C-alpha positions in Angstrom: 149.5 22.6 57.1 149.3 24.7 54.2 146.2 23.3 52.9 144.5 23.6 56.4 145.0 27.3 56.3 143.8 28.0 53.0 140.5 25.8 53.9 140.4 27.9 57.1 141.2 31.2 54.7 138.5 30.3 52.7 136.0 29.6 55.2 136.4 33.1 57.0 136.0 34.9 53.8 132.6 32.7 52.8 131.6 33.7 56.3 132.5 37.2 56.1 130.6 37.7 53.0 127.5 36.0 54.2 127.6 38.1 57.2 127.9 41.3 54.5 124.8 40.0 52.5 122.9 39.3 55.7 123.9 42.9 57.3 122.9 44.3 53.9 119.3 42.7 54.2 118.9 43.5 57.9 119.1 47.3 57.0 116.2 47.0 54.7 114.2 44.5 56.8 114.8 46.6 60.2 113.7 49.9 58.7 110.6 48.3 56.7 109.1 46.7 59.8 109.9 50.3 61.7 107.4 51.7 59.0 105.0 49.1 59.3 105.9 47.3 56.2 105.2 43.7 56.2 108.2 41.3 55.3 107.5 37.8 54.7 111.1 36.6 53.8 114.6 37.5 54.7 117.1 34.9 52.6 120.8 35.2 52.2 121.5 33.9 48.8 119.2 32.7 45.6 118.0 29.7 44.4 117.0 26.6 46.3 116.5 27.2 50.0 119.0 25.2 52.0 117.6 26.0 55.8 115.2 28.2 57.0 113.2 29.3 60.1 109.7 30.9 60.6 109.9 33.9 63.4 106.4 35.6 63.4 105.5 36.6 60.2 109.0 36.4 58.6 110.9 33.3 57.5 114.9 33.5 57.6 117.0 31.3 55.8 120.1 30.5 53.4 119.9 29.6 49.8 122.1 27.7 47.6 123.6 30.7 45.3 125.6 32.9 47.3 125.2 35.9 44.6 123.2 38.5 46.9 120.0 38.2 49.1 116.9 39.6 49.5 114.0 41.0 52.0 110.6 40.1 50.4 108.2 42.9 51.2 104.5 42.8 50.1 103.4 45.5 48.0 107.0 46.5 46.1 105.1 47.6 43.4 102.1 49.9 43.1 98.4 48.5 41.3 98.2 49.5 37.7 96.2 52.4 36.7 92.9 52.2 35.3 92.4 52.9 31.5 90.3 55.9 32.7 92.9 57.1 34.7 95.7 57.1 32.1 96.6 53.6 32.4 97.2 51.3 29.1 94.1 50.2 26.9 95.7 47.5 25.9 98.2 44.7 27.0 101.3 45.2 25.4 104.0 42.6 26.0 106.3 45.1 27.8 103.1 45.9 30.2 102.3 42.1 30.2 105.9 41.8 31.8 105.5 44.8 34.2 101.9 43.3 35.4 103.4 39.7 36.0 105.9 41.3 38.3 103.2 43.2 39.8 101.2 40.0 40.5 104.1 38.3 42.2 104.6 41.3 44.7 100.9 40.6 45.9 100.9 37.1 46.2 101.7 36.8 50.1 99.4 39.7 50.7 96.5 39.0 52.9 93.3 41.3 53.6 94.4 42.4 57.1 97.7 43.5 55.6 96.2 45.9 52.8 97.6 48.9 54.8 100.9 47.5 55.0 102.3 47.5 51.6 105.8 49.2 50.5 104.4 51.6 48.2 101.8 53.0 50.3 104.5 54.4 52.6 105.6 58.1 52.1 108.7 58.3 49.4 111.1 59.4 52.4 109.9 56.5 54.1 110.5 54.2 51.1 114.1 56.2 50.4 115.4 55.4 53.9 114.3 51.5 53.2 115.9 51.1 50.2 119.2 53.1 51.4 119.0 51.2 54.6 120.8 48.1 52.5 123.9 49.4 51.2 123.8 52.0 53.9 124.6 49.3 56.3 127.5 48.1 54.3 129.0 51.5 54.1 128.7 51.6 57.8 130.6 47.9 58.3 133.4 48.8 55.8 134.1 52.1 58.1 133.7 49.9 61.5 136.3 47.3 59.8 138.9 50.0 58.3 138.7 52.1 61.7 140.1 49.1 63.4 142.5 48.6 60.5 143.7 52.4 60.6 143.4 53.5 64.1 143.7 50.0 66.0 146.1 48.2 64.1 148.0 50.8 62.0 149.4 50.5 58.7 152.9 50.4 57.4 154.9 53.2 57.4 158.4 53.7 56.6 160.8 54.9 59.6 164.0 56.9 59.1 166.0 53.6 60.5 167.9 51.6 57.7 166.6 48.0 57.7 169.1 46.8 54.7 171.7 48.1 52.3 172.0 47.9 48.9 175.7 47.2 47.7 175.1 48.3 44.0 173.6 50.6 41.9 170.8 48.8 39.7 168.3 50.6 37.6 164.8 50.0 37.9 163.7 46.7 35.6 167.5 45.1 35.7 167.6 42.1 37.5 171.1 41.2 39.5 171.1 38.7 41.9 175.0 39.8 43.0 176.9 42.9 42.5 179.7 42.6 39.6 182.2 45.3 38.3 179.4 46.3 35.7 177.8 48.2 38.8 178.8 50.8 40.8 178.7 50.7 44.6 175.7 52.5 46.2 176.4 55.9 48.1 175.5 54.1 51.3 177.6 51.4 50.8 180.6 53.9 50.0 179.6 56.0 53.2 180.0 52.9 55.3 176.3 53.1 56.8 175.4 50.3 58.5 171.6 48.5 59.2 170.1 50.2 62.4 171.2 53.6 61.5 169.0 56.2 62.5 168.8 59.3 59.8 167.9 62.3 62.0 168.1 65.0 58.9 169.0 65.2 55.3 170.6 68.6 54.3 169.6 70.3 57.5 165.8 68.9 57.1 164.6 66.7 60.0 163.5 63.5 58.7 159.9 62.4 59.7 159.4 58.7 58.9 157.3 58.5 55.4 159.0 61.6 54.3 162.7 60.6 54.4 162.7 58.6 50.9 160.6 61.7 49.3 163.9 63.6 51.0 166.4 61.4 49.4 164.9 61.1 45.6 164.9 64.9 45.6 168.6 65.2 46.8 171.8 65.2 44.4 175.3 65.5 44.9 177.1 66.0 48.1 174.3 66.2 51.0 174.8 66.1 54.8 173.4 63.7 56.8 172.7 63.6 60.6 172.9 59.5 61.8 172.4 58.3 65.1 174.1 55.0 65.7 174.2 53.0 68.8 172.8 56.3 70.9 175.7 58.5 69.3 175.3 61.0 66.6 177.6 62.1 63.9 177.4 64.3 60.6 178.5 63.1 57.4 178.5 64.0 53.6 177.0 61.7 51.4 177.2 62.0 47.3 173.6 61.3 46.3 173.8 59.8 42.8 170.7 60.1 40.1 169.0 56.2 39.5 166.1 55.2 37.7 163.6 54.0 40.1 159.7 53.5 40.1 157.7 56.6 39.8 156.0 57.9 43.2 153.4 60.4 43.3 153.2 62.8 46.4 151.9 60.4 48.8 154.6 57.8 48.0 152.4 55.4 46.0 154.0 53.9 43.2 152.8 55.3 39.6 152.0 52.7 36.7 152.5 53.0 33.2 149.4 53.7 30.8 148.8 53.2 27.1 147.6 55.6 24.7 144.1 54.6 26.2 144.9 55.4 29.7 144.8 51.5 31.1 147.2 50.1 33.0 150.4 48.3 31.2 150.9 44.6 32.4 154.0 42.3 32.2 154.0 38.6 31.0 152.9 37.4 34.8 149.5 39.8 34.7 151.2 42.4 37.1 151.0 46.2 36.6 154.2 47.7 35.2 155.4 50.7 37.1 156.3 53.9 35.6 159.9 55.0 36.2 161.6 58.3 36.7 165.5 59.3 37.2 165.7 60.6 41.3 168.4 60.8 43.7 169.4 57.6 45.2 171.0 56.1 48.6 170.7 52.7 48.3 169.0 51.7 51.4 165.7 50.1 52.3 164.2 51.6 55.6 162.6 49.5 58.6 158.8 49.6 58.2 156.3 49.6 61.4 152.7 49.8 62.0 151.3 53.2 63.0 148.1 54.4 63.9 146.2 56.5 61.7 144.4 59.9 63.0 140.7 60.3 62.7 141.5 62.6 60.0 143.8 60.6 58.0 141.6 57.7 58.2 138.5 59.4 56.8 140.7 60.8 54.1 141.7 57.0 53.3 137.9 55.5 53.4 137.2 58.5 51.0 140.3 57.4 48.7 138.8 53.9 48.9 135.4 54.6 48.1 136.5 56.5 45.1 138.5 53.9 43.8 135.8 51.6 44.3 133.8 54.0 42.1 136.3 54.0 39.5 136.5 50.2 39.5 132.6 49.9 39.0 132.7 52.5 36.2 135.6 50.7 34.5 133.8 47.2 35.0 132.0 47.1 31.6 135.3 47.5 29.7 137.1 44.6 31.8 134.3 42.0 30.4 136.4 41.2 27.6 139.4 40.5 29.5 137.8 38.3 32.2 136.3 36.1 29.2 139.7 35.9 27.5 140.9 34.7 30.7 138.1 32.4 31.5 137.8 30.9 27.5 140.7 32.0 25.4 143.6 31.2 28.1 144.8 34.9 28.4 146.7 36.0 31.3 144.8 37.0 34.1 145.9 40.5 35.4 146.4 41.1 39.3 143.5 43.7 39.2 141.3 41.7 37.4 137.6 41.5 38.7 137.0 38.7 40.9 133.4 36.9 42.1 132.6 34.8 45.3 134.6 32.3 44.5 137.7 34.3 43.6 137.5 36.6 46.8 137.4 33.5 49.1 140.3 31.9 47.1 142.2 35.0 47.8 141.3 34.4 51.5 142.8 31.4 51.5 146.0 32.4 49.7 146.5 34.9 52.3 146.4 32.3 55.5 148.6 30.0 53.6 151.5 32.4 53.3 152.5 32.2 57.0 152.3 36.1 57.5 152.5 37.5 61.1 148.7 37.4 62.3 148.7 41.0 62.6 149.4 41.2 59.1 146.8 38.2 58.0 144.2 40.1 60.3 145.0 43.5 58.5 145.1 42.0 54.9 141.9 40.5 55.4 140.1 43.3 57.4 141.0 45.5 54.1 139.6 43.3 51.4 136.5 42.6 53.7 136.0 46.1 54.0 136.8 46.9 50.1 134.2 44.2 49.5 131.6 46.2 51.6 132.4 49.6 49.7 131.8 48.0 46.6 128.5 46.3 47.9 127.3 50.1 48.9 128.6 51.4 45.8 127.1 48.9 43.3 123.8 49.0 45.1 123.7 52.6 44.8 123.4 52.5 41.1 120.1 54.2 39.9 119.0 50.9 37.8 116.3 48.2 38.7 116.5 45.9 40.4 119.2 47.5 42.5 118.5 49.4 45.7 119.4 52.8 43.7 116.8 52.0 41.2 114.0 51.7 43.9 115.4 55.2 45.7 115.4 57.2 42.3 111.4 56.1 42.0 111.0 57.2 45.3 112.8 60.5 44.7 111.0 61.1 41.3 107.4 60.6 43.1 108.4 63.1 45.4 109.1 65.6 42.8 106.0 64.8 41.0 104.3 65.3 44.3 105.6 68.5 45.1 105.2 69.9 41.7 101.7 68.8 42.0 101.5 70.7 45.2 102.6 73.9 43.9 100.6 74.1 40.7 97.8 72.9 43.0 97.3 69.7 40.7 95.6 66.5 41.8 98.2 64.1 43.5 99.8 62.2 40.4 99.9 58.8 42.9 102.8 56.7 43.0 105.3 56.0 40.0 104.6 52.9 38.6 108.6 51.5 38.5 106.7 47.8 37.6 107.0 49.5 33.9 110.9 49.2 34.3 110.7 45.1 35.0 112.0 44.8 31.3 114.6 46.5 32.0 115.4 44.9 35.4 115.2 41.5 33.4 118.0 42.7 31.2 120.2 43.6 34.0 119.6 40.5 35.7 120.6 38.5 32.8 123.8 40.6 32.3 124.7 40.1 36.0 124.0 36.3 36.0 126.0 36.2 32.7 129.0 38.1 33.7 128.7 36.1 37.3 129.5 32.8 35.5 132.0 34.5 33.5 133.9 35.5 36.7 133.1 31.7 38.0 134.9 30.1 35.3 137.8 32.7 35.4 138.1 32.1 39.1 138.2 28.5 38.9 140.7 27.8 36.1 142.6 31.2 36.0 142.5 32.6 39.5 144.1 36.1 40.6 147.3 35.4 42.6 148.4 37.8 44.9 151.4 36.3 45.5 152.6 35.0 42.4 
């Protein structure tokens, strides 16, 4: 049964990833056709074509390597300038590479399509076409997160006690049972019971998620108003200090950082939480799913997008770590980058845990939404061959045309992004190498969410 659930999880994630890629390319193709640009291919994946069908002038298909997709639009690159118009007078190796790419963009151009080329469209139209792809990923991520945050809800602590801790154990100390070495917790000494509802602490009413924060800020004899079996009573509990994992203002765990600002990991590759001495009661509160408001959901999406951006910026610095995990037997960390295989394997791991259906769905939606936020942010990088690189070309062309009009100069014509083709080749080569490293690491030393 575990194997079956694992396979189902992997398949579901592969389908979700392929849909995300196709959704991205649909944004490009739909806007391109809206502006009259001829699209000859709509492909999910790269390499050998596994399946395809032609509808009208466009061939739709799936290729063997699911590392992305593409829509082939004719005339992506403008024609070369003539030498008398300021073009190059001799063919350098750099320009030869650009000309090869330029010729490839005209292979499927027929005489009747001379006015349906990408470069001929106004810069603002090309900007829309190139943004539509990552924009569709952003839209999909927002939809998935809206379902998660405002539909399913997220786990939040309630003021109701779920479990009691019998003894005071500092953070980082493992103890399976209480001994004379440890003092009894304030909750145990006060006779609190599972199911008790804490209504107020030291005169301040509790409101779910803030109850832990109130306790951590308390010390010494503190007045608690408790509801048990429908009856209320007041009791004084002597809150003590204890070393616990540090939390920020939102209640999230704060992790240790080294002198370079990087996370510190234990032997299992898990981040080590920072600690702080705070007030301690000794209870574990019941958690329940609560729907977020629109404002809270927008804030959460913004936070996730910032985290994705930070992860992309830090990606080059993670290459040695992933290389070590793939080829040197080093420990893979829990927040290590993962590829297509890794994210699909995580989907299988989630399904195999036997979690409640609602929790499984919530985790899957969260991860798939994160993937789409990554696709959005990554494709917005201003480098070729990414969408952001073409967008920069369109923006620069707009600036040049606007400047020419202001100073009453001749139209400078389209920006020749073909000249950046060698840079694009380097970027693609780096991406392929990193993808291979990720593939090896995901196969022999995968990230495990559940140990």
